[in-house]
Phi, psi and omega in degrees: 000128181279156178291142180295146180244146179260144174281171177305311182296318179295323179294318178299314182294315183299322184256005179051051176239157179281156175304324178299318179297313182298316178298321179295316179300325175289317182301318181270012172066029171282328180233143176225084180288161174287150178248133175233088188069235178271351184272146174252138178236132184248115180268188183303323180299314182290323177297316178297317179297320180296320177302312181296319180298311183292324177294315178301317179297318180299326180277357175095011178283147178286155177297323178295319177297319178295317179300313180297319180297319176294325179292328178302318179300316183293325185264330188236341179103187188291313185300310176300326179295315180293321177299317177297319181295319179299316177300312181295320179297318178299316178298316182292324177297320177296317181294315180297322177297316178298317179296320180296318179295319178296319178295320178299318178294319178297318178298316179298318180294316178297318179299317181296317179293321177298312180299322177297318177296320179295316178299319178302313179292323182292332179285352179078010180280119179261354179080007180254000000 
């Protein structure tokens, strides 16, 4: 029994992506569906790749980085792919940590300015 395949429309619906996004992922060779005439069919390999692509995007990885990472598996196998992923994950964790710290500082600064504005209004000072 062959694995079930998804149509273009089913793939868009399953992953909640636009047709434009799916076409773009094909264009940059992240996905390579089977062609049956004008129809595209997505098997388990493409579904698994889509899961990895969307997860990578959620973690902040670039599409080019994801594409290169997927190519490592095809050319070198699992171990080099995992080693590359660990390096990328470490870099991304450092960047996300830096962004979180920066965001925390921004929130504190905004809160302080907001509180200062509230105190200004509560003091009845209209500035005139």
